[in-house]
HTML snippet that shows the backbone in 3Dmol.js (N, CA, C, O; Angstrom):
<script src="https://3Dmol.org/build/3Dmol-min.js"></script>
<div id="view" style="width:600px;height:400px;position:relative"></div>
<script>
const pdb = `
ATOM      1  N   UNK A   1      40.466 -47.672  36.172  1.00  0.00           N
ATOM      2  CA  UNK A   1      39.477 -49.005  37.218  1.00  0.00           C
ATOM      3  C   UNK A   1      39.044 -49.332  36.193  1.00  0.00           C
ATOM      4  O   UNK A   1      38.848 -48.683  35.166  1.00  0.00           O
ATOM      5  N   UNK A   2      38.845 -50.556  36.482  1.00  0.00           N
ATOM      6  CA  UNK A   2      37.464 -51.005  35.969  1.00  0.00           C
ATOM      7  C   UNK A   2      36.261 -51.387  36.630  1.00  0.00           C
ATOM      8  O   UNK A   2      36.526 -52.366  37.328  1.00  0.00           O
ATOM      9  N   UNK A   3      34.910 -51.028  36.746  1.00  0.00           N
ATOM     10  CA  UNK A   3      33.623 -51.506  37.246  1.00  0.00           C
ATOM     11  C   UNK A   3      33.451 -52.158  36.688  1.00  0.00           C
ATOM     12  O   UNK A   3      33.765 -52.024  35.505  1.00  0.00           O
ATOM     13  N   UNK A   4      32.731 -53.510  37.222  1.00  0.00           N
ATOM     14  CA  UNK A   4      31.530 -54.327  36.545  1.00  0.00           C
ATOM     15  C   UNK A   4      30.005 -53.945  37.355  1.00  0.00           C
ATOM     16  O   UNK A   4      30.004 -53.902  38.585  1.00  0.00           O
ATOM     17  N   UNK A   5      28.839 -53.698  36.642  1.00  0.00           N
ATOM     18  CA  UNK A   5      27.649 -53.532  37.028  1.00  0.00           C
ATOM     19  C   UNK A   5      26.862 -54.370  36.745  1.00  0.00           C
ATOM     20  O   UNK A   5      26.421 -54.038  35.644  1.00  0.00           O
ATOM     21  N   UNK A   6      26.368 -55.332  37.080  1.00  0.00           N
ATOM     22  CA  UNK A   6      24.999 -56.074  36.852  1.00  0.00           C
ATOM     23  C   UNK A   6      24.058 -55.286  36.610  1.00  0.00           C
ATOM     24  O   UNK A   6      23.775 -54.417  37.434  1.00  0.00           O
ATOM     25  N   UNK A   7      23.204 -55.446  35.148  1.00  0.00           N
ATOM     26  CA  UNK A   7      22.154 -54.372  35.104  1.00  0.00           C
ATOM     27  C   UNK A   7      20.731 -55.165  34.521  1.00  0.00           C
ATOM     28  O   UNK A   7      20.629 -55.873  33.519  1.00  0.00           O
ATOM     29  N   UNK A   8      19.704 -54.789  35.499  1.00  0.00           N
ATOM     30  CA  UNK A   8      18.496 -55.500  35.133  1.00  0.00           C
ATOM     31  C   UNK A   8      17.833 -54.408  34.447  1.00  0.00           C
ATOM     32  O   UNK A   8      18.194 -53.232  34.451  1.00  0.00           O
ATOM     33  N   UNK A   9      16.389 -55.128  33.601  1.00  0.00           N
ATOM     34  CA  UNK A   9      15.644 -54.353  32.684  1.00  0.00           C
ATOM     35  C   UNK A   9      16.249 -54.075  31.054  1.00  0.00           C
ATOM     36  O   UNK A   9      15.983 -53.162  30.271  1.00  0.00           O
ATOM     37  N   UNK A  10      16.895 -54.909  30.953  1.00  0.00           N
ATOM     38  CA  UNK A  10      17.192 -54.397  29.443  1.00  0.00           C
ATOM     39  C   UNK A  10      16.585 -55.811  28.486  1.00  0.00           C
ATOM     40  O   UNK A  10      16.552 -57.028  28.668  1.00  0.00           O
ATOM     41  N   UNK A  11      16.202 -54.977  27.529  1.00  0.00           N
ATOM     42  CA  UNK A  11      15.118 -55.851  26.748  1.00  0.00           C
ATOM     43  C   UNK A  11      15.606 -55.920  25.089  1.00  0.00           C
ATOM     44  O   UNK A  11      15.251 -56.710  24.214  1.00  0.00           O
ATOM     45  N   UNK A  12      16.519 -54.821  25.033  1.00  0.00           N
ATOM     46  CA  UNK A  12      17.004 -54.983  23.788  1.00  0.00           C
ATOM     47  C   UNK A  12      18.099 -53.866  23.153  1.00  0.00           C
ATOM     48  O   UNK A  12      18.263 -52.883  23.875  1.00  0.00           O
ATOM     49  N   UNK A  13      18.723 -53.885  22.134  1.00  0.00           N
ATOM     50  CA  UNK A  13      20.041 -53.658  22.052  1.00  0.00           C
ATOM     51  C   UNK A  13      19.405 -51.729  22.462  1.00  0.00           C
ATOM     52  O   UNK A  13      19.926 -51.036  23.336  1.00  0.00           O
ATOM     53  N   UNK A  14      18.416 -51.344  21.707  1.00  0.00           N
ATOM     54  CA  UNK A  14      18.269 -49.955  22.176  1.00  0.00           C
ATOM     55  C   UNK A  14      18.483 -49.823  23.606  1.00  0.00           C
ATOM     56  O   UNK A  14      19.357 -49.034  23.964  1.00  0.00           O
ATOM     57  N   UNK A  15      17.780 -50.514  24.546  1.00  0.00           N
ATOM     58  CA  UNK A  15      18.323 -50.243  26.326  1.00  0.00           C
ATOM     59  C   UNK A  15      20.016 -50.333  26.416  1.00  0.00           C
ATOM     60  O   UNK A  15      20.814 -49.554  26.936  1.00  0.00           O
ATOM     61  N   UNK A  16      20.245 -51.707  25.635  1.00  0.00           N
ATOM     62  CA  UNK A  16      22.017 -51.448  26.258  1.00  0.00           C
ATOM     63  C   UNK A  16      22.649 -49.903  25.602  1.00  0.00           C
ATOM     64  O   UNK A  16      23.156 -49.032  26.308  1.00  0.00           O
ATOM     65  N   UNK A  17      22.499 -49.829  24.269  1.00  0.00           N
ATOM     66  CA  UNK A  17      23.072 -48.252  24.174  1.00  0.00           C
ATOM     67  C   UNK A  17      22.733 -47.360  25.068  1.00  0.00           C
ATOM     68  O   UNK A  17      23.588 -46.645  25.592  1.00  0.00           O
ATOM     69  N   UNK A  18      21.331 -47.267  25.393  1.00  0.00           N
ATOM     70  CA  UNK A  18      20.928 -46.047  26.572  1.00  0.00           C
ATOM     71  C   UNK A  18      22.018 -46.509  27.665  1.00  0.00           C
ATOM     72  O   UNK A  18      23.077 -45.888  27.760  1.00  0.00           O
ATOM     73  N   UNK A  19      21.835 -47.215  28.190  1.00  0.00           N
ATOM     74  CA  UNK A  19      22.747 -47.665  29.109  1.00  0.00           C
ATOM     75  C   UNK A  19      24.338 -46.993  29.035  1.00  0.00           C
ATOM     76  O   UNK A  19      24.867 -46.293  29.898  1.00  0.00           O
ATOM     77  N   UNK A  20      24.854 -47.385  27.874  1.00  0.00           N
ATOM     78  CA  UNK A  20      26.267 -47.179  27.263  1.00  0.00           C
ATOM     79  C   UNK A  20      26.070 -45.440  27.381  1.00  0.00           C
ATOM     80  O   UNK A  20      26.824 -44.704  28.018  1.00  0.00           O
ATOM     81  N   UNK A  21      25.067 -45.079  26.731  1.00  0.00           N
ATOM     82  CA  UNK A  21      25.732 -43.411  26.817  1.00  0.00           C
ATOM     83  C   UNK A  21      25.582 -42.787  28.007  1.00  0.00           C
ATOM     84  O   UNK A  21      26.352 -41.877  28.314  1.00  0.00           O
ATOM     85  N   UNK A  22      24.301 -43.299  29.064  1.00  0.00           N
ATOM     86  CA  UNK A  22      24.037 -42.896  30.415  1.00  0.00           C
ATOM     87  C   UNK A  22      25.316 -42.835  31.123  1.00  0.00           C
ATOM     88  O   UNK A  22      25.671 -41.807  31.701  1.00  0.00           O
ATOM     89  N   UNK A  23      26.028 -43.916  31.098  1.00  0.00           N
ATOM     90  CA  UNK A  23      27.339 -44.078  31.527  1.00  0.00           C
ATOM     91  C   UNK A  23      28.663 -43.028  31.047  1.00  0.00           C
ATOM     92  O   UNK A  23      29.395 -42.354  31.771  1.00  0.00           O
ATOM     93  N   UNK A  24      28.658 -43.178  29.500  1.00  0.00           N
ATOM     94  CA  UNK A  24      29.697 -42.754  28.951  1.00  0.00           C
ATOM     95  C   UNK A  24      29.753 -41.123  29.304  1.00  0.00           C
ATOM     96  O   UNK A  24      30.825 -40.518  29.326  1.00  0.00           O
ATOM     97  N   UNK A  25      28.299 -40.400  29.615  1.00  0.00           N
ATOM     98  CA  UNK A  25      28.018 -39.436  29.959  1.00  0.00           C
ATOM     99  C   UNK A  25      28.737 -38.891  31.025  1.00  0.00           C
ATOM    100  O   UNK A  25      28.989 -37.686  31.034  1.00  0.00           O
ATOM    101  N   UNK A  26      29.155 -39.750  32.066  1.00  0.00           N
ATOM    102  CA  UNK A  26      29.988 -39.196  33.307  1.00  0.00           C
ATOM    103  C   UNK A  26      31.244 -38.726  33.276  1.00  0.00           C
ATOM    104  O   UNK A  26      32.147 -39.466  32.885  1.00  0.00           O
ATOM    105  N   UNK A  27      31.493 -37.467  33.669  1.00  0.00           N
ATOM    106  CA  UNK A  27      32.962 -37.011  33.625  1.00  0.00           C
ATOM    107  C   UNK A  27      34.029 -38.194  34.458  1.00  0.00           C
ATOM    108  O   UNK A  27      34.031 -38.303  35.684  1.00  0.00           O
ATOM    109  N   UNK A  28      34.779 -38.906  33.671  1.00  0.00           N
ATOM    110  CA  UNK A  28      35.923 -39.705  34.107  1.00  0.00           C
ATOM    111  C   UNK A  28      36.029 -40.814  33.498  1.00  0.00           C
ATOM    112  O   UNK A  28      37.126 -41.324  33.269  1.00  0.00           O
ATOM    113  N   UNK A  29      34.701 -41.436  33.089  1.00  0.00           N
ATOM    114  CA  UNK A  29      34.662 -42.609  32.066  1.00  0.00           C
ATOM    115  C   UNK A  29      35.159 -42.523  30.801  1.00  0.00           C
ATOM    116  O   UNK A  29      35.171 -41.603  29.983  1.00  0.00           O
ATOM    117  N   UNK A  30      35.502 -43.466  30.785  1.00  0.00           N
ATOM    118  CA  UNK A  30      36.859 -43.854  29.160  1.00  0.00           C
ATOM    119  C   UNK A  30      35.775 -43.919  28.348  1.00  0.00           C
ATOM    120  O   UNK A  30      35.342 -43.077  27.561  1.00  0.00           O
ATOM    121  N   UNK A  31      35.131 -45.686  28.787  1.00  0.00           N
ATOM    122  CA  UNK A  31      34.784 -46.255  28.218  1.00  0.00           C
ATOM    123  C   UNK A  31      33.483 -47.011  28.517  1.00  0.00           C
ATOM    124  O   UNK A  31      33.475 -47.205  29.733  1.00  0.00           O
ATOM    125  N   UNK A  32      32.279 -47.573  27.901  1.00  0.00           N
ATOM    126  CA  UNK A  32      31.731 -48.686  28.480  1.00  0.00           C
ATOM    127  C   UNK A  32      30.979 -49.027  27.762  1.00  0.00           C
ATOM    128  O   UNK A  32      30.213 -48.322  27.104  1.00  0.00           O
ATOM    129  N   UNK A  33      31.108 -50.589  27.775  1.00  0.00           N
ATOM    130  CA  UNK A  33      30.922 -51.887  27.165  1.00  0.00           C
ATOM    131  C   UNK A  33      29.744 -52.636  28.004  1.00  0.00           C
ATOM    132  O   UNK A  33      30.042 -53.235  29.037  1.00  0.00           O
ATOM    133  N   UNK A  34      28.534 -52.596  27.586  1.00  0.00           N
ATOM    134  CA  UNK A  34      27.288 -53.290  27.721  1.00  0.00           C
ATOM    135  C   UNK A  34      26.934 -54.370  27.115  1.00  0.00           C
ATOM    136  O   UNK A  34      26.605 -54.392  25.929  1.00  0.00           O
ATOM    137  N   UNK A  35      26.969 -55.442  27.925  1.00  0.00           N
ATOM    138  CA  UNK A  35      25.996 -56.438  27.128  1.00  0.00           C
ATOM    139  C   UNK A  35      24.992 -56.976  27.404  1.00  0.00           C
ATOM    140  O   UNK A  35      24.845 -57.735  28.362  1.00  0.00           O
ATOM    141  N   UNK A  36      24.011 -56.606  26.468  1.00  0.00           N
ATOM    142  CA  UNK A  36      22.403 -57.196  26.697  1.00  0.00           C
ATOM    143  C   UNK A  36      22.634 -58.754  26.856  1.00  0.00           C
ATOM    144  O   UNK A  36      22.098 -58.999  27.937  1.00  0.00           O
ATOM    145  N   UNK A  37      22.939 -59.456  26.559  1.00  0.00           N
ATOM    146  CA  UNK A  37      22.921 -60.972  26.854  1.00  0.00           C
ATOM    147  C   UNK A  37      23.584 -61.475  27.961  1.00  0.00           C
ATOM    148  O   UNK A  37      23.307 -62.541  28.511  1.00  0.00           O
ATOM    149  N   UNK A  38      24.781 -60.425  28.404  1.00  0.00           N
ATOM    150  CA  UNK A  38      25.177 -61.139  30.130  1.00  0.00           C
ATOM    151  C   UNK A  38      24.383 -60.129  31.250  1.00  0.00           C
ATOM    152  O   UNK A  38      24.386 -60.127  32.481  1.00  0.00           O
ATOM    153  N   UNK A  39      23.788 -59.380  30.368  1.00  0.00           N
ATOM    154  CA  UNK A  39      23.040 -58.371  31.613  1.00  0.00           C
ATOM    155  C   UNK A  39      24.306 -57.370  32.273  1.00  0.00           C
ATOM    156  O   UNK A  39      24.050 -56.935  33.396  1.00  0.00           O
ATOM    157  N   UNK A  40      25.121 -57.125  31.912  1.00  0.00           N
ATOM    158  CA  UNK A  40      26.089 -56.164  32.514  1.00  0.00           C
ATOM    159  C   UNK A  40      27.075 -55.297  31.815  1.00  0.00           C
ATOM    160  O   UNK A  40      27.382 -55.491  30.639  1.00  0.00           O
ATOM    161  N   UNK A  41      27.591 -54.298  32.573  1.00  0.00           N
ATOM    162  CA  UNK A  41      28.436 -53.448  32.091  1.00  0.00           C
ATOM    163  C   UNK A  41      30.084 -53.419  32.588  1.00  0.00           C
ATOM    164  O   UNK A  41      30.299 -53.815  33.734  1.00  0.00           O
ATOM    165  N   UNK A  42      31.003 -53.059  31.939  1.00  0.00           N
ATOM    166  CA  UNK A  42      32.202 -52.872  32.295  1.00  0.00           C
ATOM    167  C   UNK A  42      32.531 -51.623  31.942  1.00  0.00           C
ATOM    168  O   UNK A  42      32.642 -51.209  30.788  1.00  0.00           O
ATOM    169  N   UNK A  43      32.721 -50.892  33.152  1.00  0.00           N
ATOM    170  CA  UNK A  43      33.046 -49.342  32.426  1.00  0.00           C
ATOM    171  C   UNK A  43      34.391 -49.246  32.847  1.00  0.00           C
ATOM    172  O   UNK A  43      34.733 -49.922  33.817  1.00  0.00           O
ATOM    173  N   UNK A  44      35.171 -48.553  32.307  1.00  0.00           N
ATOM    174  CA  UNK A  44      36.606 -48.314  32.271  1.00  0.00           C
ATOM    175  C   UNK A  44      36.592 -46.375  32.987  1.00  0.00           C
ATOM    176  O   UNK A  44      35.840 -45.459  32.654  1.00  0.00           O
ATOM    177  N   UNK A  45      37.576 -46.372  33.873  1.00  0.00           N
ATOM    178  CA  UNK A  45      37.339 -44.941  34.280  1.00  0.00           C
ATOM    179  C   UNK A  45      38.357 -44.425  34.936  1.00  0.00           C
ATOM    180  O   UNK A  45      39.140 -45.288  35.332  1.00  0.00           O
ATOM    181  N   UNK A  46      38.620 -43.421  35.181  1.00  0.00           N
ATOM    182  CA  UNK A  46      39.687 -42.733  36.340  1.00  0.00           C
ATOM    183  C   UNK A  46      39.252 -43.119  38.012  1.00  0.00           C
ATOM    184  O   UNK A  46      38.205 -43.626  38.414  1.00  0.00           O
ATOM    185  N   UNK A  47      40.264 -42.750  38.669  1.00  0.00           N
ATOM    186  CA  UNK A  47      39.982 -42.854  40.007  1.00  0.00           C
ATOM    187  C   UNK A  47      39.304 -41.909  40.596  1.00  0.00           C
ATOM    188  O   UNK A  47      39.333 -42.023  41.821  1.00  0.00           O
ATOM    189  N   UNK A  48      38.572 -40.825  40.123  1.00  0.00           N
ATOM    190  CA  UNK A  48      37.520 -39.972  40.234  1.00  0.00           C
ATOM    191  C   UNK A  48      36.196 -40.237  40.368  1.00  0.00           C
ATOM    192  O   UNK A  48      35.284 -39.520  40.778  1.00  0.00           O
ATOM    193  N   UNK A  49      36.204 -41.482  39.926  1.00  0.00           N
ATOM    194  CA  UNK A  49      34.812 -41.903  39.753  1.00  0.00           C
ATOM    195  C   UNK A  49      34.174 -42.828  40.605  1.00  0.00           C
ATOM    196  O   UNK A  49      34.348 -44.043  40.505  1.00  0.00           O
ATOM    197  N   UNK A  50      33.529 -42.359  41.338  1.00  0.00           N
ATOM    198  CA  UNK A  50      32.681 -43.142  42.428  1.00  0.00           C
ATOM    199  C   UNK A  50      31.716 -44.497  42.140  1.00  0.00           C
ATOM    200  O   UNK A  50      30.497 -44.427  41.982  1.00  0.00           O
ATOM    201  N   UNK A  51      32.168 -45.212  42.119  1.00  0.00           N
ATOM    202  CA  UNK A  51      30.993 -46.426  41.592  1.00  0.00           C
ATOM    203  C   UNK A  51      29.664 -46.272  41.914  1.00  0.00           C
ATOM    204  O   UNK A  51      28.811 -46.908  41.295  1.00  0.00           O
ATOM    205  N   UNK A  52      29.312 -45.349  42.989  1.00  0.00           N
ATOM    206  CA  UNK A  52      28.357 -45.055  43.096  1.00  0.00           C
ATOM    207  C   UNK A  52      26.982 -44.063  42.047  1.00  0.00           C
ATOM    208  O   UNK A  52      25.758 -43.979  41.948  1.00  0.00           O
ATOM    209  N   UNK A  53      28.249 -43.485  41.453  1.00  0.00           N
ATOM    210  CA  UNK A  53      27.769 -42.138  40.564  1.00  0.00           C
ATOM    211  C   UNK A  53      27.515 -43.447  39.271  1.00  0.00           C
ATOM    212  O   UNK A  53      26.414 -43.457  38.721  1.00  0.00           O
ATOM    213  N   UNK A  54      28.169 -44.100  39.011  1.00  0.00           N
ATOM    214  CA  UNK A  54      27.581 -45.092  38.091  1.00  0.00           C
ATOM    215  C   UNK A  54      26.331 -45.994  38.325  1.00  0.00           C
ATOM    216  O   UNK A  54      25.432 -45.978  37.484  1.00  0.00           O
ATOM    217  N   UNK A  55      26.258 -46.614  39.202  1.00  0.00           N
ATOM    218  CA  UNK A  55      24.950 -46.831  39.502  1.00  0.00           C
ATOM    219  C   UNK A  55      23.877 -46.036  39.454  1.00  0.00           C
ATOM    220  O   UNK A  55      22.869 -46.385  38.841  1.00  0.00           O
ATOM    221  N   UNK A  56      23.970 -44.800  40.135  1.00  0.00           N
ATOM    222  CA  UNK A  56      23.067 -43.731  39.783  1.00  0.00           C
ATOM    223  C   UNK A  56      22.932 -43.367  38.357  1.00  0.00           C
ATOM    224  O   UNK A  56      21.837 -42.923  38.012  1.00  0.00           O
ATOM    225  N   UNK A  57      23.548 -43.443  37.773  1.00  0.00           N
ATOM    226  CA  UNK A  57      23.586 -43.140  36.168  1.00  0.00           C
ATOM    227  C   UNK A  57      22.877 -44.101  35.400  1.00  0.00           C
ATOM    228  O   UNK A  57      22.132 -43.759  34.482  1.00  0.00           O
ATOM    229  N   UNK A  58      23.071 -45.321  35.734  1.00  0.00           N
ATOM    230  CA  UNK A  58      22.317 -46.788  35.150  1.00  0.00           C
ATOM    231  C   UNK A  58      20.527 -46.480  35.799  1.00  0.00           C
ATOM    232  O   UNK A  58      19.560 -46.828  35.121  1.00  0.00           O
ATOM    233  N   UNK A  59      20.393 -45.914  36.934  1.00  0.00           N
ATOM    234  CA  UNK A  59      18.933 -46.040  37.638  1.00  0.00           C
ATOM    235  C   UNK A  59      18.394 -44.809  36.988  1.00  0.00           C
ATOM    236  O   UNK A  59      17.207 -44.731  36.672  1.00  0.00           O
ATOM    237  N   UNK A  60      19.069 -44.051  36.828  1.00  0.00           N
ATOM    238  CA  UNK A  60      18.145 -42.700  36.253  1.00  0.00           C
ATOM    239  C   UNK A  60      17.385 -42.727  34.665  1.00  0.00           C
ATOM    240  O   UNK A  60      16.381 -42.223  34.163  1.00  0.00           O
ATOM    241  N   UNK A  61      18.429 -43.569  34.247  1.00  0.00           N
ATOM    242  CA  UNK A  61      18.342 -44.011  32.742  1.00  0.00           C
ATOM    243  C   UNK A  61      17.109 -44.997  32.849  1.00  0.00           C
ATOM    244  O   UNK A  61      16.467 -45.194  31.817  1.00  0.00           O
ATOM    245  N   UNK A  62      16.795 -45.522  33.815  1.00  0.00           N
ATOM    246  CA  UNK A  62      15.198 -46.332  34.025  1.00  0.00           C
ATOM    247  C   UNK A  62      15.772 -48.105  34.069  1.00  0.00           C
ATOM    248  O   UNK A  62      15.279 -49.183  33.738  1.00  0.00           O
ATOM    249  N   UNK A  63      17.034 -47.661  34.654  1.00  0.00           N
ATOM    250  CA  UNK A  63      17.246 -49.625  34.554  1.00  0.00           C
ATOM    251  C   UNK A  63      17.934 -49.636  35.593  1.00  0.00           C
ATOM    252  O   UNK A  63      18.546 -48.604  35.871  1.00  0.00           O
ATOM    253  N   UNK A  64      18.069 -51.145  36.733  1.00  0.00           N
ATOM    254  CA  UNK A  64      18.761 -51.313  38.222  1.00  0.00           C
ATOM    255  C   UNK A  64      19.817 -51.759  37.657  1.00  0.00           C
ATOM    256  O   UNK A  64      19.809 -52.354  36.579  1.00  0.00           O
ATOM    257  N   UNK A  65      21.222 -51.413  38.600  1.00  0.00           N
ATOM    258  CA  UNK A  65      22.145 -51.841  38.457  1.00  0.00           C
ATOM    259  C   UNK A  65      22.604 -52.098  39.849  1.00  0.00           C
ATOM    260  O   UNK A  65      22.066 -51.547  40.809  1.00  0.00           O
ATOM    261  N   UNK A  66      23.946 -53.228  40.005  1.00  0.00           N
ATOM    262  CA  UNK A  66      24.198 -53.705  41.311  1.00  0.00           C
ATOM    263  C   UNK A  66      25.633 -53.735  40.768  1.00  0.00           C
ATOM    264  O   UNK A  66      25.838 -53.905  39.566  1.00  0.00           O
ATOM    265  N   UNK A  67      26.835 -53.534  41.844  1.00  0.00           N
ATOM    266  CA  UNK A  67      27.940 -53.904  41.579  1.00  0.00           C
ATOM    267  C   UNK A  67      28.375 -55.732  41.012  1.00  0.00           C
ATOM    268  O   UNK A  67      28.316 -56.669  41.808  1.00  0.00           O
ATOM    269  N   UNK A  68      28.605 -55.831  40.182  1.00  0.00           N
ATOM    270  CA  UNK A  68      29.151 -57.193  39.592  1.00  0.00           C
ATOM    271  C   UNK A  68      30.730 -57.889  40.172  1.00  0.00           C
ATOM    272  O   UNK A  68      31.413 -57.256  40.977  1.00  0.00           O
ATOM    273  N   UNK A  69      31.049 -58.892  39.778  1.00  0.00           N
ATOM    274  CA  UNK A  69      31.983 -59.118  39.106  1.00  0.00           C
ATOM    275  C   UNK A  69      32.702 -59.319  38.202  1.00  0.00           C
ATOM    276  O   UNK A  69      32.141 -59.630  37.152  1.00  0.00           O
ATOM    277  N   UNK A  70      34.238 -59.234  38.198  1.00  0.00           N
ATOM    278  CA  UNK A  70      34.901 -59.439  36.563  1.00  0.00           C
ATOM    279  C   UNK A  70      34.855 -60.677  36.457  1.00  0.00           C
ATOM    280  O   UNK A  70      35.244 -61.224  35.425  1.00  0.00           O
TER     281      UNK A  70
END
`;
const viewer = $3Dmol.createViewer("view");
viewer.addModel(pdb, "pdb");
viewer.setStyle({}, {cartoon: {color: "spectrum"}});
viewer.zoomTo();
viewer.render();
</script>
């Protein structure tokens, strides 16, 4: 599955790397592509991953995430 999140609060590439690291730390996430320019993340994951857990990981990392569209 692929989930897209709109992310607010990223100001630099280090922020994007921090978000990517937080998302990829979730069990079941295969990969995360984070775009500072587009202010979003595209997360590839298994069926067992709840999109709310993706949002929570971004929120815990200090940023704001909302479901997005592909």
